[in-house]
C-alpha positions in Angstrom: 6.4 -21.3 -19.8 6.1 -23.0 -16.4 2.9 -24.3 -14.8 3.2 -21.7 -12.0 3.4 -18.9 -14.5 0.3 -20.2 -16.3 -1.6 -20.4 -13.0 -0.5 -16.9 -12.1 -1.5 -15.6 -15.5 -5.0 -17.2 -15.2 -5.5 -15.8 -11.7 -4.5 -12.3 -12.9 -6.7 -12.5 -16.0 -9.7 -13.9 -14.1 -9.5 -11.3 -11.4 -9.1 -8.6 -14.0 -12.2 -9.8 -15.9 -14.2 -9.7 -12.6 -13.1 -6.2 -11.9 -13.9 -5.0 -15.4 -17.3 -6.5 -15.2 -18.1 -4.8 -11.9 -16.7 -1.5 -13.3 -18.7 -1.8 -16.5 -21.9 -2.5 -14.5 -21.4 0.6 -12.3 -20.8 2.8 -15.4 -24.0 1.4 -17.0 -26.0 2.0 -13.8 -24.7 5.6 -13.2 -24.6 6.6 -16.8 -21.6 8.1 -18.7 -23.3 11.5 -19.0 -23.7 11.8 -15.2 -20.1 10.6 -14.6 -18.6 13.0 -17.2 -20.8 15.9 -15.9 -19.6 15.3 -12.3 -16.0 15.4 -13.4 -16.5 18.6 -15.3 -18.3 20.1 -12.3 -15.4 19.2 -10.1 -13.0 21.4 -12.1 -9.4 21.4 -13.1 -8.0 23.7 -10.4 -9.5 21.7 -7.5 -8.0 18.6 -9.1 -4.6 20.4 -9.3 -4.9 21.2 -5.6 -5.8 17.6 -4.8 -2.8 16.3 -6.7 -0.5 18.8 -5.0 -1.7 17.8 -1.5 -1.3 14.2 -2.5 2.3 14.7 -3.6 3.0 16.3 -0.2 1.4 13.4 1.6 3.4 11.0 -0.4 6.5 12.9 0.8 5.5 12.0 4.4 5.1 8.3 3.3 8.7 8.5 1.9 10.1 10.3 4.9 8.8 7.6 7.2 10.5 4.9 5.1 13.7 7.0 4.9 13.9 7.1 8.7 13.8 3.3 8.8 16.3 2.9 6.0 18.8 5.3 7.3 18.7 3.8 10.8 20.3 0.7 9.3 23.1 2.6 7.5 26.2 4.6 8.3 25.9 8.4 7.9 27.9 8.4 4.7 25.8 5.7 3.1 22.4 7.2 3.9 19.8 7.6 1.1 18.5 11.1 0.4 14.8 11.8 0.6 14.3 12.5 -3.1 15.7 9.0 -4.0 13.5 7.3 -1.5 10.5 9.3 -2.8 10.9 8.0 -6.4 11.7 4.5 -5.2 8.5 4.5 -3.3 6.7 5.8 -6.4 8.1 2.8 -8.3 6.8 0.4 -5.6 3.4 2.1 -5.7 3.1 1.7 -9.4 3.9 -2.0 -9.2 1.5 -2.6 -6.3 -1.3 -0.7 -8.1 -1.0 -2.8 -11.3 -0.8 -6.3 -9.6 -3.4 -8.3 -7.7 -1.5 -7.9 -4.4 -2.4 -4.2 -4.1 -0.8 -3.5 -0.7 2.4 -5.6 -1.0 3.0 -6.3 -4.7 5.6 -3.5 -5.1 7.8 -4.4 -2.1 10.4 -6.5 -4.1 10.7 -3.5 -6.5 11.4 -1.2 -3.5 14.1 -3.6 -2.3 15.6 -3.7 -5.7 15.6 0.1 -6.0 17.5 0.5 -2.7 20.0 -2.2 -3.8 20.6 -0.3 -7.0 21.6 2.6 -4.8 24.2 0.4 -3.0 22.1 -0.5 0.0 22.9 -4.1 1.1 20.1 -6.6 0.5 19.5 -7.4 4.2 19.2 -3.7 5.1 16.9 -3.0 2.2 14.7 -6.0 3.0 14.6 -5.1 6.7 13.5 -1.5 6.0 10.8 -2.6 3.6 9.4 -5.3 5.8 9.2 -2.9 8.8 7.6 -0.2 6.7 5.0 -2.4 5.1 4.1 -4.1 8.4 3.6 -0.7 10.1 1.6 0.5 7.0 -0.7 -2.5 7.1 -1.2 -2.3 10.9 -2.3 1.3 10.8 -4.3 0.8 7.6 -6.2 -2.1 8.9 -6.7 -0.4 12.3 -8.4 2.5 10.5 -10.7 0.1 8.6 -11.5 -1.7 11.9 -12.6 1.6 13.4 -14.7 2.3 10.3 -16.4 -1.1 10.6 -17.1 -0.5 14.3 -18.5 2.9 13.5 -20.7 1.4 10.8 -22.0 -1.2 13.3 -22.7 1.5 15.8 -24.6 3.5 13.3 -26.5 0.4 12.2 -25.6 1.0 8.5 -25.5 -2.6 7.3 -26.1 -6.2 8.2 -24.5 -6.7 11.6 -23.4 -10.3 10.9 -21.5 -9.5 7.8 -19.8 -6.5 9.5 -19.0 -8.7 12.5 -17.3 -11.4 10.3 -15.4 -8.6 8.5 -14.3 -7.1 11.8 -13.2 -10.4 13.3 -11.1 -11.1 10.1 -9.5 -7.7 10.3 -8.7 -8.0 14.0 -7.1 -11.4 13.4 -4.9 -9.7 10.8 -4.0 -7.0 13.3 -3.1 -9.7 15.9 -0.8 -11.4 13.3 1.0 -8.1 12.5 1.2 -7.2 16.2 2.8 -10.6 16.9 5.4 -9.9 14.2 6.4 -6.6 15.9 6.5 -8.3 19.4 8.6 -11.1 18.2 11.0 -8.7 16.5 11.2 -6.5 19.5 12.0 -9.4 21.8 14.6 -10.8 19.3 12.7 -14.2 19.1 12.5 -14.3 15.4 9.3 -14.6 13.3 10.0 -15.9 9.8 13.1 -17.8 11.1 11.0 -19.5 13.7 8.5 -20.6 11.1 11.4 -21.8 9.0 12.6 -23.9 11.9 9.1 -25.2 12.7 8.7 -26.4 9.1 12.2 -27.9 9.3 13.1 -26.3 6.0 16.7 -26.1 7.0 17.1 -29.8 6.3 17.2 -28.8 2.6 20.7 -27.8 1.7 19.7 -25.2 -0.8 17.5 -23.4 1.8 20.2 -23.1 4.5 21.6 -19.9 3.1 18.1 -18.5 2.9 17.6 -19.3 6.6 20.8 -17.5 7.4 19.8 -14.4 5.5 16.4 -14.4 7.2 18.1 -14.6 10.6 20.4 -11.7 9.8 17.5 -9.6 8.4 15.5 -10.2 11.6 18.4 -9.2 13.7 18.5 -5.8 11.8 14.8 -5.4 12.5 15.3 -6.2 16.2 18.1 -3.7 16.3 15.9 -1.0 14.8 13.1 -1.7 17.3 15.5 -1.4 20.2 16.9 2.0 19.1 15.6 5.6 19.6 12.1 5.5 21.0 11.5 9.1 19.7 12.3 8.0 16.1 9.8 5.2 16.4 7.1 7.6 17.8 7.8 9.9 14.9 7.5 7.1 12.4 4.2 6.0 14.0 2.8 9.5 13.9 3.7 9.8 10.2 2.0 6.5 9.5 -1.2 7.8 11.2 -1.1 11.1 9.3 -0.6 9.6 5.9 -3.5 7.1 6.4 -5.6 9.8 7.9 -5.2 11.7 4.7 -7.7 9.4 3.2 -10.4 11.0 5.4 -9.2 14.5 4.4 -9.3 13.7 0.7 -12.9 12.5 1.1 -13.8 15.9 2.6 -11.9 17.7 -0.2 -13.4 15.8 -3.1 -16.9 15.9 -1.7 -16.6 19.7 -1.1 -15.8 20.4 -4.7 -18.6 18.1 -5.8 -20.9 20.4 -3.8 -21.6 17.9 -1.0 -21.0 18.7 2.7 -20.1 15.7 4.9 -20.0 15.1 8.6 -16.8 13.8 10.1 -18.5 10.4 10.6 -19.5 10.2 7.0 -16.1 11.2 5.7 -14.4 8.6 8.0 -16.7 5.8 6.8 -16.2 6.8 3.1 -12.4 7.0 3.7 -12.1 3.7 5.5 -14.7 1.1 4.4 -14.0 1.1 0.6 -10.3 0.6 1.6 -11.2 -3.0 2.2 -11.2 -3.3 -1.6 -7.5 -2.6 -1.7 -7.0 -5.8 0.2 -8.8 -7.8 -2.5 -6.6 -9.8 -5.1 -7.8 -7.7 -8.1 -5.4 -5.5 -10.2 -5.9 -1.9 -9.1 -9.0 -3.1 -7.2 -10.9 -2.2 -10.5 -14.6 -2.2 -10.0 -14.3 -3.3 -6.3 -13.0 0.1 -5.3 -15.8 2.0 -7.1 -18.4 -0.6 -5.8 -17.2 0.1 -2.3 -17.9 3.8 -2.7 -21.3 3.1 -4.3 -22.3 0.9 -1.4 -21.2 3.3 1.3 -22.8 6.3 -0.5 -26.1 4.4 -0.6 -25.9 3.4 3.1 -25.1 7.0 4.1 -27.6 8.6 1.7 -24.8 10.7 0.2 -25.7 12.2 -3.2 -22.4 11.5 -4.9 -21.5 9.6 -8.1 -19.4 6.7 -7.0 -17.5 6.2 -10.3 -16.9 10.0 -10.7 -15.7 10.2 -7.1 -13.3 7.2 -7.6 -12.1 8.5 -10.9 -10.7 11.7 -9.3 -8.6 9.4 -7.1 -7.6 7.2 -10.0 -6.6 10.1 -12.2 -4.3 11.2 -9.3 -3.0 7.6 -9.0 -2.3 7.5 -12.8 0.1 10.4 -12.4 1.9 8.5 -9.6 2.0 5.4 -11.8 3.5 7.2 -14.7 6.2 8.7 -12.5 6.9 5.5 -10.7 7.0 3.4 -13.9 9.4 5.9 -15.6 11.7 5.8 -12.5 11.6 2.0 -12.3 12.5 1.6 -16.0 15.3 4.2 -15.8 16.7 2.8 -12.5 16.4 -0.8 -13.9 18.4 0.2 -16.9 21.1 1.8 -14.8 21.3 -1.4 -12.6 21.5 -3.7 -15.7 24.3 -1.5 -17.2 26.3 -1.4 -14.0 26.2 -5.2 -13.6 27.1 -5.6 -17.3 30.1 -3.3 -16.8 31.2 -5.2 -13.7 30.9 -8.6 -15.5 32.9 -7.1 -18.4 35.6 -5.8 -16.1 35.7 -9.2 -14.4 36.5 -10.9 -17.7 
């Protein structure tokens, strides 16, 4: 076992312990009886409806990514939507179970595409573009939520201002990535050259792959403007679903929210998903608890979050099953190739 593996294991374990501690505290504070009672009151059919709507929204996520993927491929090589859907589920499951909640599953998504015969450069380009757009829209929504919270005077202005500045800096970094790609100036390759990593013989091939991948991304950003507008609209819709799901869940808990309340509940706890804690355990529930208190909303934070987590559990089961099955197919195909090569 390498030193790096040990460090990663300790970080994972430490962050998980912190999350479990916060989660346990919230359960103790709200009480198991209240939490279970709220889940029973929510009802099975509203939950089925919530899951159904979430599956539809996930289809829009997948369609957005498919538009990017297929723009890199010849018509005969394009990946069907149902394959992209399950590949994205596999990526979601991995992201959910790792500390890097928003980006942990991207290598899995690349691997899933490559198992379908998509070249590595094209697969990497599509995933990088997709996750960069996802993060840009996601963080933009949170920034709007922070600004709305500041306007409403819901919390300490200094802490919100610091949070807002950090998020805006993140937006600037992502925007600079898109600008560099659109101009064809390179981004990662420029960083590679700045650090003079090309002087290492083993990294020269890596630099060449980075350049080729960036050329694909530049080519995409210079193609159909209407496709890019559609992709942006889909990104806004799928992130906006977070606000809708808050309305939906609160309604079946018997609580009526204003649009402003729903927007804040749908955005501010999302900061937890940027934290390096597996599944944002405890932090996610704590985010809801804090916002509910600030807004004076009579909802059980753990019960509210559990509705979302139960939905996510179904996604994880589907994604993990697909990843295992697809991984087995990939291993067998490589074994057969090696066998034929002998």
